[in-house]
N, C-alpha and C positions, 0 to 999 in steps of 0.2 A: 410420554411413554412410547415404547417401542414398535408402534403400531407396523413399521415395517416389516416386521418379522412376521412372515406369512407360513413359513414352514412350509413352501411347496413341495421342498426336495424331501419333507420326509413325511409330517404328518401336518395335513389342513386344517385352517381352522374350522372347518364347518364339520371334518372328523373329533375336533375336539369339545365342537360346541354340543356335539353330539353327546360325545360321553360324560360332558358335563349336567346335561339335563336330563341324564339316564340316571346318573347318579343323584341327582335332586328326586325323582321321580321313584325310585327304587331304593337304590343301595346304601342312599342316607336318611333312610323313612326315620331312623329310630333318634336322628336328631334334627331338631328344627332348626338352628340356628347352622345347621351345616347345609340342609335344603335349602333354605334361604340364600346362602352362600354361592354355593353351588347353581343358583339357579341365576343370579345376578352377572357371575363368570360367564356364562353361557353364551348371553344377551351383549356383552362386550368383547370386539374383538382386540381391543387397547388390552386386558386382562386375559385373556386366550392367548395372546401373544408370549405372556411370558413362559410359557411352557417350551418356547425354543430352546433355554437356557438348559434344561433338562436334558439327560439322555433318552433314547429314544424308548426304550423298553419305560424308562419311569415318568411319560407323558399321560399321566392317569388323575383323576382330582385330586387322589387323596394326598399326593406329596405337595400340593400347592395348597391345600386347605392345612395341610401340617409344616410346611411354612408359614404361612399365616400365625399359626396358633403359636410357634417357636418365638414369631417377634413377640407374640402379647405376655407370653409369659417371660419374656426374658425383659419384659417392661417396657413396651412400645406400649402408647396409647392412642393418642387422635383420636378419641370419642368411639373407638372400634371396641375398646375393652369391655364397656359397658353391655356389652352383648355376650359375655366369654363368662360363664359359670364358673370355671378352673380359675380366675382370679378375682372371683368374686362378682360379677356382672350376674344382672338380675332384670335388665331389659330384654323383653321380646321381641324376636325380628319384626320390623316393622318397615314403613316406604321413607326410613331415614336411612335406613341400612347401606343400601348399594353405594349412596355419596360419602357415606361414612367408610365405605369399603376403597373408595375411590383413592379418598384424603391419605386412607393411609397406607395403601398401593404406591402413591406416589410420594410420602414423605418414608417409606421403607425399601423402595426398588432396589437400590446397592445390595442390603442386607438378604433381600426374600430371593436377588438372581446370585449371589452368590450360595445360598444354599440349596435352591432349583439345580447349578451346577456341580455340589459336590456331595447330594446326601439322597439317601432313597429310603423308601418308606419301609419302617423296621419296626413293625408294633410287635413283635415276639408277645402276645396274646396268648398269656398264662390260663385264661378263662377254656381253650382250647385242649387243656391235661384234663378238665372233667372228661374229656371222648379218650384222649390216650391214656388213663389210667384203664379202663374197661378194654382199649385196645391191647395194652399188653397180658393185662390178665387170661384174656381172648388165646393171646397169644401161648401162652404158659397151658392154657388147657390143651389146646393142641399138641405141643410138644411132650406132654403127663402122657397122653396117649399112646404116645410112641417110646414110652419109657422114662420120661426126662424125669427128673428130683421135683422135689415141691419143700420149699420154693426154688423157683429157677435162678440161676444167677444171668444177670443180662448185663450187655454193653451197649450202652445209648450212645448213636451218632446222631447230632443235628445236624441235619443239611440245610444250609442258610440260616445260623442260629442267634444271629443277631448278638444279643449278649448274654445267651444260651439260657434261658429263664426256662425254656422248657425242659431243659434238663434236669430240674428240681420234681418232678413230676412226683415223686416219692414224698416230696416234702409237705406237701398241699393237702389242705383238707376239703375237702367236695361235700356238699349237702342238695337235697332236692327237698320238695314238700314234706317228706316224711322221712327222710333218715339221712342219716352222713356215713363218710366213710372215707378211707384213706388217712394222712395225719392228724394226730390229734395236739390242743393243747393252744394256749394264746400264741405263740408267737410264729405258729403254723398259719401263711396266708388260705383265706376262704374263699374258695369257689362256688358258687350256685348254678345252678341247672334246671333244664324241665324236663322232663320225658315225655317222649310223643310214643303211643302205644306201648305193646308190652312192655315190661322193665327186666333186665337182664341181673337178676337179682344176685345169681349164683357169683355175677364177676362184681359185687360190689360187698365183698365181705371182707375178710382176712388175705393180706397181700399173698399172690403167688408167687412173686418175684423181688429180688434184693439186684438193685443195680450197683454190680460191679468196678464198673468203669464209663467215664463219661466221656465225650469230645464231640466239640459243634467245629464246624468251618463255616465261611462266611467271606465274601467280597471284603467284607467292612467289620469286621468285628466288634462290638461293643465292649464298651472295660462296664461292669455295672457299676466301679467303686467312682469313675468319673462324673463330678457334679454337673459337669456338660454334657458328656453321653449322655447321661439320666433325663437329663433336660430334653433332648431329641428326643425319649422315647417317650415321654409326655406329652409332647408336641404332637406325635402321632396316634395319640389317644382322642377321643371326640369329648368336646372341651365340656358336653353334659352330664358324663357319666363321671360321678364321684368314686362310685364302687371299684371301678377299673383303676383308677388313680390311686386307689388307696392300697390297692392288693400288687398294683404293678412296684411302691416305694416298698412295702415288704418283702418282697420276690428279686428286686434288687438287693436289699440288704443281706437276705440268705444266698445271692449267689458268688455277692463280695467274696462273704466269707466263705464259701466252700470253692474259690478258685478253681472252678473248674476248666480243662483246655478249652483255648477259641482259639484256632489256628485260621490268619489267613489264606485262603485260596482260591483258584478263578477254576480250579479241577479237583472239586471236592470228591469226587469217585475213585479219584490215584491214590490222592491223601487217605481216604479211608481203608483203601487195599493196603497201604503202608501200617494204616492201625491193626488190621486183622492180623499181619502178620506179628507185631506188638504183642497184641494180645495170647496169640497162639505161644510166644516165646516165655511168657512170664507165667508163673506156677499160679499166683494167685486170680488167673483169667482163663486159663487155658482150658477150661472147661464151659467158661461163659457163651451164651449164644448171643453173637451180635446182631443190634437191632437197628436198622438204618429208618432214620424217622425225617420226613418234610413237612412242613404244609406251606401251602400258598409262594412257593417258591418255582414251580413249572410251569408256574402263567409266567413267567419270564422266557422260557424259551418257546424260540420257533418250531415251527414243526419238526424240522430233520432234526434238530438237537435235540427235543424232547424223544425223537423216534432212537437217538442214539443213546441215551442216557438210557430209558427204559432197556435197551438190549444188556449195556454193560452191569446195569444193577440184575436183572434177571441170569445173568452169568456169574455172578459172585452169590445168588440165591442159591443156584446148581452147585457151584464150585466149592463155596469158603462155607455153607450153611447160614448163610445171611438170611434175617429175617428184615423186611418193607413193610412198614407200616407208612402211608403215603395220602394226607390229607389234602385234598385238591378241587378246584371244579369238577363236576363228573368230565367235561371236555377235556380234560387230564388226568382222568384216570388212566391208571396201567392196564384197568381190564380192557377186552376188547367189544364187551358190551353189559356197560357201566346200566344200573338197575334205573328207572326213571325218577326225574326232580320231584319229592312232594309236593302237592299239590298247592298251589298258593305261593310256593319260595320260587326264586329267583337262579334259575340254572346257573347265571354268572356267580351268583356268591351263596348259594348252598352248598356244603362244603362235603364233600363224600368221602370216607374214610374207608382204606383196601386196606389187606394184609397178603403178603406173599410168605411162603416158607417152603424148606425141604421137609420132607416126612422121611420116616425111618426107611422106608425105599427108594428114597433118593431122589422122589419125582418133587417138581416144583407145582405147591399148591397155590390157589388164589381165592379171596374172597372180599364181597362187598362184605364191611363191618356195619355200618351206621352212616343216616345223612345227620346234620348237625348245622346247625348257626355258626357263620363264619368264626365266631369268637365265644361257642360253645353254649350259647344261653339256652338252647333245646337240643336234644338230643331223640333221632327214633332211631332203634336198635333194629338191623336187620340181619344179622346172623346168630346163628347159635350159641348160647351162652357154654356151651360147652361141646365137644365132636361128637357128631350124629350121624348126620346125613354127608357122606363123602362131598368135600368139594370140587371146583372143576382142576383138572391137573396141566402143569407147560407142557 
């Protein structure tokens, strides 16, 4: 193996070891296999050195774990597949796992390196739609207070769309312990969540919105009809979560049938501005409120790029009536003073949902909507269900 790849010019091995150790202790705690694999990788420089082949912004535990999973799903074994529930493995992590991992990497090294060089983590987690639905409902409530119609036509733009699965937010069904909402029927992928604190009951009723147009952009958009691309999305899921695998398959089928526009772009906001012109010129979408949505994308921006991105979006909010729903770690929130992370949750993985929009007086309004699990498993709603107290003005 390439133990000589020290990453001294970019990401030192001790920093990578810290990332994998932190993943094992905090971020990967929902999956025992990934916790064990991350712990083993953190202790072995020859495994950490593989990350030199990934782009600097992608030198994250989830990328190497997805690359390993992709080889398992492709049929590679060498003894490691016995630990992966996603291919029928039932063996719990044990003292033999580190050696099985080393043997697997040695045998599959070329394929792993190729994946690390060419792929990005693209979970396209539709569980987040359990929060996106009430976020869109809340937006419509604020627009209704300014004289907007019910239902309100929306045009949804997914920034960092992967396969564009979250563009189907209105096609999924949602449920908690006591109720269900969203799309009904056996063909609708079902997403379960739990609420922490007060329920936003008014946001879980009849839809206040219709999606009149959908578009996504990504550095490398995925074709949901491609078996090879679908395999990568499955590899980005954690192997022990059968529920996520099933709803991913259902969502991919729906997305392939919808054939939403997904465009390659390294300047998504310029693409968004051009799309706004298209919407304004078409009779069917002229009155639709454009909505920019991003989830776990801004983490890949450096400080200067994030500031430029935020300034450009806020200009579009003021000048073009764009609404902005952002779902990111608190430190990447568009808010100047984000609310504290919920007790017991990791600030690096709990997701803060924020909303910006232009009110009837032409002012830019912003508020925190909710905290959630990064995959939408729990939601702590923060905002009023409908407009009441005034939001902060930009």
